[in-house]
N, C-alpha and C positions, 0 to 999 in steps of 0.2 A: 504495498499501499504505498505509493508516493504522490506526493502533493503535485497534481497539476495546475494550471492556471488558465484564468479567462482573460488571456490577452497579455498580463502582464511576465514579465522575466520568469523564465521555468526555474532559475537559479537566482536565489537573492541571498546578500549578505546582510549581517543584522543593521546597519545604517541604511540601508534601503528601504527598510519598514517605515511607512509616511504616519507623521504625528497628526494626529486628529485636525488640528488647527491649519495645515497647511496641506490637506490631501488632495485637493484640486489641483495643487500646483505638481505633486507627484503624480498624479494621474495623467498629466498634460505631458510629464516627462517619458514615464512609462508605459502607459496605456493606452493613449491616441493612436489609432493608426494614422500611419503619414503613407504617402506612395511608396516610399523606400521598404517599411515593413510590410505592405503588402506584398510589392513584390518578393521580398522574401521569404513569405507564410509561401507564396504559390511555387516557389521553389522547392521551397522543404517539403509541401504535400507531395510534388512531383517525384523528390526523391525516396519516398517512403519505399519500401518494400512491399509493405502491405498497405493495403486502405480497406481497415476493416469497416463493416457496417453498425452503423449507431443505430438503435430503436430508442428514438425521446419516448416517454411514458408520462401521457399527459392527461390526468383528471382532470373532469371539468365540471362543475356545479356552480351555476347562477353567478359569474363574475362579470365585473363591467364589460359591455363588450368592446369597447375600445381598448381595455386595457389587455384583453384577449386577443385581438388582433393582433397587438403589439408584441405579446408573445410569440405568436404563431410567426409575423415577419420575422423576428429574431432569430429563428431557427432557418427560417428561407433564407436568411442571407450571410451564412455562415459560409467563409471562406474553404471549408472543407464540405467537399458535397455528397459523402457517402452517407445518408442517413436517410433514417424515415421515422415521422411523426405519428404514432399511436394515440390517439385520441378517444377517451372514453367520457360522453358527456352522460351524466349521473342523473337523468331527468332534471334538467334545468327548467326551470318555470318560464325564462321570461325567453319569448319567441324570437329574439334580437340575436342570442346566443347561437340559438340553431342555424339562422341565418349565415351568422359570420362563419361557422363549422362546415355548413355547406359550401360556403362560397370558397373558402381554404382548400377543401378535397378536389373541387373542380378546376381550379387554379392549378395546383400541382400534383403530381401522380405519386408523388412521396409522402403523400399525407393520407392516412387512414383514419375514418371517423365512424364511429358504432353509438347508438343512441341507446342508452340502457331504458327499460320501460318501469323501473321504479326503482325510486332511488336508493342503494344500499350504502351510503356514505364512501369515503376517500380510500380505504382499505378495497374496499369491494369494486371500486371503481378502477382503482390502480390496478387490481387481476384482471380485470376485463381490458384494459388499454397493453397490460404485458401480453395477455394471450394473442393479441395482433402482432407481437412483435417477431420479427423474423433475423436481428441482427445477432451478431455474435457479444454486443455490449447493449447493456441497456442504459439510458441516463434519465436520470428521474427531474421531473420539472413538474412547477407548480404553474397554476395557470393566470399567474400576474408577474413571473418570473421573465427576468430580460438577461440575454446573453451577448458576451463581447463577440465580435464578429471571428475571432479566431478560436473561439473557445474547444472546439470540437478540432482543429488542428493540433493545438499542444496537448489534446488528449489522446489522438491518433500517434503524436511523436511517443507520450509515454508509454503507450502500448507497445509500440516499437522498440523502447529502450527496457521494457521491463515485461517481456512476456508472458512471465509468471504468476503476474500480478492478477489479484480479484478484485480490487477495490482501487478506483482512481479519485481522487477528490481534488477541489480547486479552492484559491481565495476567494471571497465574497463580500459584497458590500451591501448597502441598501440605497434606494432611489426614491425620491418623492416624485410628485405628479409635476415638479415643473423641472424635473430632471437633475437635479442636485444629488451629488453623491455623499455618502457620509458611513458611519460606524464601519469603518474597513476591518476585515478580519484576515489579515495575511497569516496562513497556517505554515506551521512547522512540519518537520519529518514525522512519521507515527511516533504516536505516544500513548499507549494502552490506558494508563493510569488518567490520564487527562480525557481521553474519550468516555470513560467509566464517569464522569462525572459531566460531561456535556457534549452533545453531537456534533462535533467538529465537522463531519462528512459533510452532511447536510447538503448545502449550496456550492457547488456544483458537484453530487455525488452518481457516478459513474461505476455499474457493477457488470462482471461476465454473467452473461446470461444464462448459462447454466448452471451458476452459483446460485440465483437468484430462484430458479425453479427445484433445485436440490434442495431449499430449504423450504420450499411452499409457497414462494412469496409471500405476498403481504397478508399479516394475520387480522382477519375479523374481530372489532369489541377492542382494537388498541388506536382507534383514532385520535389524532393529537399528538401521539408517538409513535405513529406508524413505520417512520423510515427510521427511528430510533432503533425500535423493535427489530424492523429487520436487519441494520447494520449489525446489532448484537450479535444475532444467530448466524449472520454471514461470516463474523469474525471466528467464531467458533471453530471451522472449518478452513482458515487460512492461517499459515504461520505469520509472525511479525513482521518477517521481511517483506 
């Protein structure tokens, strides 16, 4: 289990971790895409020996339609193109949500959508989305998450560098409606004791699909902590390295 990044340097030193008061300056220096960085990422993707398929697991229930559309678009705009988006709508009551999902599936063949007839909550919806997945790896996404455009490119490189890994995780932060970023969480190498106190895998967590199926996917009844429960059960089957 090694940390990947959503567009910031894959390997940083301690003095590169951003002070909260100057986070936007740090993001502009390390995270903002540039023409040169986009060329470098495309070159790095071409040089990968394998291009694993990432299945993005997205349970949906009555989100703000505009935020949902943004989430989907951030997946579509990934610089790494070998992905599929597996969406399970958990009987949303807002007709506009269904419109967004139908439109997304019609505009991109990599997007699969299934509509559950009965609301079963997030664990059941996530398992429905997982049942659509064909990829070797599954990335867990919430219906209001946003991804850096190079997130999957960095994950693909980590997969290439660490072929025995079962889980890959990234740094994360928060973004508000005005687009302001805050609360950066720049994560270190694997720390089991720390993980027992907090789910620092969380966003973006990418799991080997066979591992998810081996543990039986998400457990119903653990809503609100379903990702933490899933990670703990997966960790029981992985070496710490």
